[in-house]
C-alpha positions as CSV (number, residue, x, y, z in Angstrom):
1,M,-78.9,-66.1,57.0
2,A,-79.2,-68.3,54.0
3,H,-82.4,-70.1,53.0
4,L,-83.2,-73.3,51.3
5,I,-86.5,-73.6,49.8
6,I,-88.3,-76.4,49.0
7,R,-91.4,-76.8,46.8
8,G,-92.6,-80.6,47.7
9,G,-94.4,-83.1,45.7
10,N,-91.9,-84.2,43.2
11,P,-90.8,-88.1,43.7
12,L,-86.8,-88.7,43.8
13,Y,-85.0,-90.6,41.3
14,G,-81.3,-91.1,40.6
15,E,-78.0,-91.9,42.6
16,I,-76.1,-89.7,44.7
17,S,-72.7,-90.7,46.8
18,V,-72.4,-90.3,50.5
19,S,-69.9,-87.9,52.1
20,G,-67.1,-88.9,54.6
21,S,-68.4,-88.8,57.9
22,K,-68.3,-85.4,60.2
23,N,-68.3,-87.3,63.0
24,S,-65.1,-89.2,62.2
25,A,-63.5,-86.2,60.4
26,M,-63.7,-84.3,63.7
27,P,-61.5,-86.5,66.0
28,I,-59.2,-88.1,62.8
29,L,-58.0,-84.2,62.2
30,T,-57.5,-84.1,65.8
31,A,-55.4,-86.8,66.1
32,A,-53.7,-86.5,63.3
33,A,-52.0,-83.4,64.9
34,L,-50.3,-85.7,67.5
35,S,-47.5,-86.4,64.9
36,D,-44.6,-84.4,64.0
37,E,-44.9,-86.2,60.9
38,E,-47.7,-85.0,58.1
39,S,-51.0,-87.5,57.4
40,I,-52.9,-86.9,54.6
41,I,-56.9,-87.9,55.1
42,D,-58.9,-88.3,52.1
43,N,-63.1,-88.5,51.9
44,V,-63.1,-85.6,54.3
45,P,-66.6,-83.8,53.8
46,R,-66.5,-80.2,53.1
47,D,-68.9,-78.7,56.0
48,T,-68.2,-75.8,58.2
49,S,-68.0,-78.1,61.2
50,V,-64.5,-79.9,59.4
51,L,-63.8,-75.7,58.6
52,T,-64.0,-75.3,62.2
53,I,-61.7,-77.8,63.2
54,C,-59.4,-76.9,60.4
55,L,-59.0,-73.4,61.6
56,I,-58.9,-74.3,65.5
57,L,-55.6,-76.6,64.6
58,R,-53.9,-73.8,62.6
59,S,-54.1,-71.4,65.2
60,L,-52.5,-73.7,67.6
61,G,-49.7,-74.1,65.3
62,A,-50.5,-77.1,63.3
63,E,-49.8,-77.1,59.3
64,V,-53.5,-77.8,57.9
65,Y,-53.9,-77.2,54.1
66,M,-56.3,-79.0,51.6
67,D,-54.8,-80.0,48.4
68,D,-56.2,-80.1,45.1
69,K,-57.9,-83.5,45.1
70,G,-59.8,-82.4,48.6
71,R,-57.4,-84.2,51.0
72,I,-56.3,-82.7,54.1
73,H,-53.1,-82.4,55.3
74,V,-52.1,-82.3,59.0
75,R,-48.5,-82.0,60.6
76,G,-48.6,-81.0,64.3
77,A,-44.8,-80.4,64.7
78,G,-45.4,-76.6,65.5
79,I,-48.2,-77.0,68.1
80,N,-47.1,-74.8,70.9
81,N,-50.3,-72.6,72.0
82,H,-52.1,-74.6,74.3
83,S,-54.8,-72.3,74.3
84,A,-57.7,-73.2,71.9
85,P,-59.4,-69.8,70.7
86,Y,-62.9,-69.2,72.0
87,D,-64.4,-67.7,68.9
88,L,-64.2,-71.0,67.2
89,V,-64.6,-73.4,69.9
90,R,-68.4,-72.1,70.7
91,R,-69.2,-72.9,67.0
92,E,-68.6,-77.1,67.7
93,R,-68.8,-79.3,70.3
94,G,-66.2,-81.5,68.7
95,S,-63.8,-78.9,68.6
96,F,-63.2,-79.9,72.8
97,Y,-61.4,-82.9,71.2
98,T,-58.5,-80.5,71.1
99,A,-58.1,-80.6,74.8
100,G,-57.1,-84.5,74.5
101,L,-54.7,-83.4,72.1
102,L,-53.1,-80.6,73.9
103,L,-52.7,-82.6,77.0
104,G,-51.2,-85.5,74.8
105,R,-48.4,-83.5,73.1
106,L,-47.8,-80.1,75.2
107,G,-48.9,-81.7,79.1
108,C,-51.7,-78.5,79.2
109,A,-54.6,-77.6,77.7
110,E,-56.9,-74.1,77.9
111,V,-59.8,-75.0,76.0
112,P,-63.5,-72.9,76.3
113,L,-66.3,-74.7,77.4
114,P,-67.6,-76.4,73.8
115,G,-70.6,-75.0,72.1
116,G,-72.6,-77.1,69.2
117,C,-76.4,-77.8,68.8
118,A,-79.2,-76.4,71.0
119,I,-80.2,-80.4,71.8
120,G,-80.2,-80.0,75.9
121,S,-77.6,-79.8,78.8
122,R,-74.5,-81.5,77.3
123,P,-71.4,-81.3,80.0
124,V,-68.1,-82.1,79.5
125,D,-67.8,-83.5,83.1
126,F,-67.2,-87.0,81.7
127,H,-63.9,-85.8,79.8
128,I,-62.7,-83.8,82.7
129,R,-63.1,-87.1,84.8
130,G,-61.6,-89.2,82.6
131,F,-58.4,-86.3,82.0
132,Q,-58.5,-86.5,86.0
133,Q,-57.7,-90.1,86.2
134,L,-55.1,-90.0,83.4
135,G,-53.1,-87.8,86.0
136,A,-54.2,-84.2,84.8
137,E,-55.1,-81.2,86.9
138,V,-58.4,-79.7,85.8
139,T,-60.0,-76.8,86.8
140,I,-62.9,-74.4,84.9
141,E,-62.0,-70.7,85.3
142,H,-64.1,-68.1,83.6
143,G,-65.8,-70.4,80.7
144,Y,-62.2,-72.4,80.3
145,V,-60.9,-75.9,81.0
146,K,-57.8,-75.5,82.2
147,A,-55.8,-78.6,82.7
148,S,-51.8,-80.1,83.1
149,A,-50.4,-82.8,83.5
150,P,-46.5,-83.2,83.0
151,Q,-47.2,-86.8,82.0
152,L,-50.1,-88.6,81.4
153,R,-50.6,-92.2,83.1
154,G,-52.9,-94.9,81.7
155,T,-55.4,-96.2,83.9
156,S,-58.7,-97.8,84.2
157,I,-61.5,-95.4,83.6
158,F,-65.6,-96.1,83.6
159,I,-67.2,-94.0,81.0
160,N,-70.5,-92.8,82.0
161,R,-73.6,-93.2,79.7
162,S,-71.1,-94.8,77.0
163,S,-70.5,-91.0,76.0
164,V,-68.9,-91.3,72.3
165,G,-67.4,-87.8,73.1
166,T,-65.7,-89.0,76.1
167,T,-64.3,-92.3,74.5
168,I,-63.1,-90.2,71.5
169,N,-61.3,-87.7,73.8
170,L,-59.8,-90.1,76.1
171,M,-58.4,-92.2,73.5
172,I,-56.8,-89.3,71.5
173,A,-55.3,-88.3,75.2
174,A,-54.0,-91.6,75.9
175,A,-52.4,-92.7,72.8
176,K,-49.3,-91.2,74.1
177,A,-49.6,-92.1,77.8
178,E,-47.4,-93.6,80.0
179,G,-48.5,-97.2,80.5
180,V,-51.9,-98.8,79.4
181,T,-55.4,-97.2,79.7
182,I,-58.3,-99.0,79.8
183,L,-62.1,-97.9,78.7
184,E,-64.9,-99.4,80.0
185,N,-68.4,-98.9,79.0
186,A,-66.6,-97.2,75.7
187,A,-68.8,-96.3,73.2
188,K,-69.3,-98.7,70.1
189,E,-69.9,-96.2,67.3
190,P,-68.1,-96.9,63.8
191,E,-66.6,-93.6,64.3
192,V,-65.0,-94.8,67.5
193,V,-63.5,-97.6,65.5
194,D,-62.8,-95.5,62.8
195,L,-60.5,-93.3,64.9
196,A,-58.8,-96.5,66.7
197,I,-58.0,-97.9,63.0
198,F,-56.7,-94.6,61.9
199,L,-54.2,-94.1,65.2
200,N,-53.4,-97.6,64.8
201,S,-52.3,-96.8,61.2
202,M,-50.2,-94.0,62.9
203,G,-48.1,-96.6,65.1
204,A,-51.1,-96.3,67.9
205,R,-51.8,-99.8,70.3
206,V,-55.7,-99.6,70.5
207,R,-57.5,-102.5,70.9
208,G,-61.1,-103.6,71.3
209,A,-62.6,-100.7,69.7
210,G,-66.3,-101.6,68.5
211,T,-66.6,-103.3,71.8
212,D,-67.4,-101.9,75.4
213,V,-63.9,-102.3,76.4
214,I,-60.8,-100.2,74.8
215,R,-57.3,-100.9,75.4
216,I,-54.9,-98.3,74.6
217,E,-51.1,-99.2,75.4
218,G,-49.3,-95.6,75.1
219,V,-46.5,-95.0,72.9
220,K,-43.9,-92.4,72.8
221,E,-44.1,-91.7,68.9
222,L,-46.9,-91.4,66.6
223,Y,-46.0,-91.5,62.5
224,G,-47.8,-89.7,59.6
225,T,-50.2,-92.0,57.4
226,E,-52.7,-92.0,54.5
227,Y,-56.1,-92.9,55.7
228,G,-59.8,-92.5,54.2
229,I,-62.5,-91.6,56.2
230,I,-65.6,-93.6,56.5
231,C,-68.9,-92.4,55.0
232,D,-71.2,-90.3,56.8
233,R,-74.2,-92.8,58.3
234,I,-76.4,-90.1,59.4
235,E,-76.1,-88.4,56.1
236,A,-76.7,-91.6,54.3
237,G,-79.6,-92.2,56.7
238,T,-81.2,-88.7,55.9
239,Y,-81.4,-89.1,52.3
240,L,-83.1,-92.4,52.8
241,M,-85.7,-91.1,54.9
242,C,-85.9,-87.8,51.9
243,A,-86.4,-90.8,49.3
244,A,-89.3,-92.6,51.9
245,V,-91.3,-89.4,52.0
246,A,-90.7,-88.0,48.8
247,G,-91.1,-91.6,46.8
248,G,-89.6,-92.6,43.7
249,E,-86.1,-95.0,43.6
250,V,-82.9,-93.6,44.8
251,L,-79.4,-95.6,44.8
252,L,-77.1,-94.2,47.8
253,K,-73.5,-95.2,47.0
254,D,-70.5,-95.2,49.3
255,V,-71.9,-96.4,52.3
256,V,-72.1,-99.0,54.6
257,P,-75.2,-100.8,55.2
258,E,-74.4,-102.4,58.6
259,H,-74.0,-99.1,60.1
260,L,-77.7,-98.2,59.9
261,R,-79.2,-101.7,60.3
262,S,-81.5,-100.4,62.8
263,P,-83.1,-97.3,60.8
264,I,-83.3,-99.6,57.4
265,L,-85.3,-102.2,59.8
266,K,-87.8,-99.4,61.0
267,L,-88.0,-98.1,57.6
268,M,-89.0,-101.2,56.2
269,E,-91.4,-101.5,59.0
270,A,-93.0,-98.5,57.6
271,G,-93.6,-99.8,54.4
272,V,-90.6,-98.7,52.4
273,E,-88.2,-101.0,50.3
274,I,-84.8,-101.5,50.5
275,K,-82.1,-103.3,49.0
276,E,-78.4,-103.2,50.0
277,D,-75.4,-104.8,49.0
278,N,-71.4,-104.1,50.6
279,S,-71.4,-100.1,49.5
280,S,-74.8,-99.0,48.4
281,I,-78.8,-99.3,49.6
282,L,-81.9,-98.6,47.2
283,V,-84.8,-97.5,48.4
284,R,-88.2,-97.6,46.6
285,S,-90.9,-96.1,48.2
286,Q,-94.6,-95.3,47.2
287,R,-95.4,-92.5,49.9
288,K,-97.6,-95.1,51.7
289,L,-96.0,-95.3,55.2
290,K,-97.1,-97.1,58.0
291,A,-96.6,-95.7,61.7
292,C,-93.8,-97.1,63.6
293,D,-92.5,-97.0,66.9
294,V,-88.9,-96.3,67.9
295,E,-86.4,-95.7,70.9
296,T,-83.2,-94.0,70.3
297,A,-80.2,-96.0,71.8
298,P,-76.4,-96.2,71.7
299,Y,-75.2,-97.9,68.5
300,P,-76.3,-100.2,67.5
301,G,-79.4,-99.1,68.3
302,F,-81.7,-96.2,66.5
303,P,-79.4,-93.1,66.5
304,T,-80.6,-90.1,68.4
305,D,-79.3,-87.9,65.3
306,L,-81.9,-89.7,62.8
307,Q,-84.7,-89.0,65.0
308,Q,-85.8,-85.6,64.4
309,P,-85.7,-86.6,60.7
310,F,-87.7,-90.0,61.5
311,V,-90.4,-88.0,63.7
312,A,-91.0,-85.9,60.2
313,L,-91.5,-89.1,58.4
314,M,-93.8,-90.2,60.7
315,S,-95.7,-87.4,60.1
316,T,-97.5,-88.6,57.4
317,A,-97.7,-92.1,58.0
318,E,-100.7,-93.8,58.5
319,G,-101.3,-94.1,62.4
320,T,-99.6,-93.2,65.3
321,S,-96.4,-93.7,66.0
322,V,-94.5,-93.4,69.3
323,I,-90.8,-92.0,69.5
324,R,-88.8,-92.0,72.6
325,E,-85.6,-90.3,72.9
326,T,-83.3,-91.4,75.5
327,I,-80.0,-89.5,74.8
328,F,-80.6,-85.8,74.2
329,D,-83.2,-83.3,74.8
330,R,-84.4,-83.1,70.8
331,F,-87.8,-82.2,70.6
332,R,-87.5,-78.3,70.6
333,Y,-88.2,-78.7,66.8
334,V,-91.6,-80.1,67.0
335,D,-93.2,-76.4,66.4
336,E,-91.7,-75.8,63.3
337,L,-93.2,-79.1,62.1
338,R,-96.5,-78.0,63.4
339,R,-96.4,-74.9,61.6
340,M,-96.5,-77.2,58.6
341,G,-99.4,-79.1,59.8
342,A,-98.1,-81.9,61.6
343,D,-99.8,-83.5,64.6
344,I,-97.5,-83.9,67.0
345,R,-97.6,-84.2,71.3
346,V,-94.4,-84.3,73.3
347,E,-94.8,-86.0,76.8
348,H,-91.7,-85.7,78.7
349,D,-89.0,-88.0,76.8
350,T,-91.6,-89.1,74.0
351,A,-93.2,-87.5,70.9
352,I,-96.9,-88.9,69.9
353,V,-97.0,-88.5,66.2
354,R,-100.7,-88.8,64.5
355,G,-100.0,-88.9,61.0
356,V,-102.1,-86.4,58.8
357,E,-103.0,-87.1,55.4
358,Q,-100.7,-84.1,53.9
359,L,-98.1,-81.8,55.3
360,S,-98.2,-78.1,54.0
361,G,-95.1,-76.1,53.1
362,A,-94.4,-73.0,55.2
363,P,-91.5,-70.4,56.6
364,V,-89.9,-72.4,59.5
365,E,-86.3,-72.5,61.2
366,A,-83.4,-74.9,61.9
367,T,-82.9,-74.9,65.4
368,D,-80.0,-77.5,65.4
369,L,-78.6,-79.7,62.8
370,R,-80.5,-82.6,62.5
371,A,-83.9,-80.4,63.6
372,G,-82.7,-79.0,60.2
373,A,-82.6,-82.1,58.7
374,A,-86.1,-82.9,59.7
375,L,-87.5,-80.0,57.8
376,V,-85.9,-80.9,54.7
377,V,-87.6,-84.2,54.9
378,A,-91.2,-82.8,55.7
379,A,-91.1,-80.2,53.1
380,L,-89.8,-83.0,50.3
381,G,-93.6,-84.7,51.1
382,A,-95.2,-81.6,51.8
383,V,-97.6,-79.8,49.5
384,G,-96.4,-75.9,48.4
385,E,-93.2,-74.2,49.2
386,T,-91.5,-74.5,52.5
387,R,-88.4,-71.7,53.0
388,I,-86.2,-73.2,56.0
389,L,-84.5,-70.2,57.5
390,G,-80.8,-71.0,59.4
391,L,-79.2,-73.1,56.2
392,E,-75.6,-72.1,58.0
393,I,-76.7,-74.7,60.6
394,L,-77.5,-77.7,57.9
395,D,-74.2,-76.7,56.5
396,R,-72.4,-78.0,59.7
397,G,-73.2,-81.8,58.9
398,Y,-74.4,-81.9,55.2
399,E,-72.0,-81.2,52.4
400,G,-73.7,-80.0,48.9
401,L,-77.1,-81.0,50.3
402,S,-79.0,-78.8,47.7
403,E,-76.6,-79.8,45.0
404,K,-77.6,-83.4,45.6
405,L,-81.3,-83.1,46.3
406,H,-81.5,-81.0,42.9
407,A,-79.4,-84.3,41.2
408,L,-82.5,-86.5,42.6
409,G,-85.1,-84.2,41.0
410,A,-86.3,-82.3,44.2
411,D,-87.6,-78.5,43.3
412,V,-84.8,-76.9,45.5
413,V,-83.4,-73.4,45.6
414,R,-80.4,-72.3,48.2
415,E,-80.5,-68.3,48.5
416,E,-77.0,-67.5,49.8
417,S,-76.3,-65.1,52.4
418,P,-72.7,-63.0,53.2
419,D,-71.8,-65.8,55.7
420,S,-72.2,-68.7,53.6
421,V,-70.1,-66.7,50.5
422,S,-67.8,-66.0,53.6
423,Q,-67.5,-70.2,54.3
424,K,-66.5,-70.5,50.7
425,I,-63.7,-68.0,50.4
426,T,-62.6,-69.8,53.6
427,F,-62.4,-73.1,52.1
428,A,-60.7,-71.8,49.2
429,A,-58.0,-70.2,51.5
430,L,-57.5,-73.6,53.3
431,R,-56.8,-74.7,49.7
432,L,-54.3,-72.3,48.9
433,S,-52.4,-72.1,52.4
434,K,-49.7,-74.6,51.5
435,E,-48.6,-72.5,48.9
436,V,-48.9,-69.2,50.8
437,D,-47.1,-70.8,53.4
438,Q,-43.9,-71.9,50.7
439,D,-44.0,-68.1,49.8
440,G,-43.5,-66.8,53.2
């Protein structure tokens, strides 16, 4: 496995641009394949989650390639395979969006139960119930979700727990359904809004995204479009915490501050100075952090995907912080922070963090994507060398992590593995695939 070696203690100075949102790219690339015409998607992050969904779409028969400007071209006219490949779907939970795509395009889908980060049970029951309410017959056999519907029909659906994944999958499935679909208790996340805007640019009729009721009037045809994905608010929040723990002054560009309102307020409560304008955030830190409490919640609350980096940040704050996780089981990484000297006690869904004067570098392993981000935050504020194993997990959601940190003055080295090199080769093949297809 690839390693990330960080020697802490260096303050961070400079500016970096935030990549496009992974959690927007996956549904938007999937939805683009609803049309027979070509769509061109800009600001797509070059992380392995995006690579995975591109490879899955190609396996289904879609034309997918990257041009020399880094834009992804998607055309769904060739989709004729209703079965998604197990070896790819198991890598990434967002790949289950292909179920909505295949039901919408072909009227049938056979998609493996998805993989992704080990953050507790995340069944697809809500997705399945939604498909059934749209008129599909759904069974689970040998680890595959099998669904069929000659014609999906709009209806009113209540989404349990405001599930983001369910909201997105049903939006994709309902875009070409007959009649009107109303999603009640829908997720309000910016990525949901981004998908709605993209679908509407293709000719869909989606209203209410960003509220808890989304209305989708099905259309017969969707058309090609050009679209730029929003910035990744979780990546931006992670770099805010990196700067807060390391000290210094960092300017984040190409970001939407409003998408980070709750984390920004909590960082300011912890003693971090933050200034913002329409598309950038300036963070200054003296490394004198104060403990504060957090409870994760659906948007616009504190994101569950930033809970782990925030716990790492609070590990050296003065006082005791109480962080409650209300969405997923995300405390499996705490033992890795303890290796670095953190004083953390977990009680059910709550972490009680007593700030210590200094963390110390140690060999640790990323147990999931955001846990890996937490270890990066901790390592930047620690004394000595931290070796983070499992860098491939971080590659799923952080494009150019080591390069961006290095540009800010961090002492960071990436040690490659054969797997990480092969991923770069695959991205190169994705760029060349259009020419290969044309040449036969």
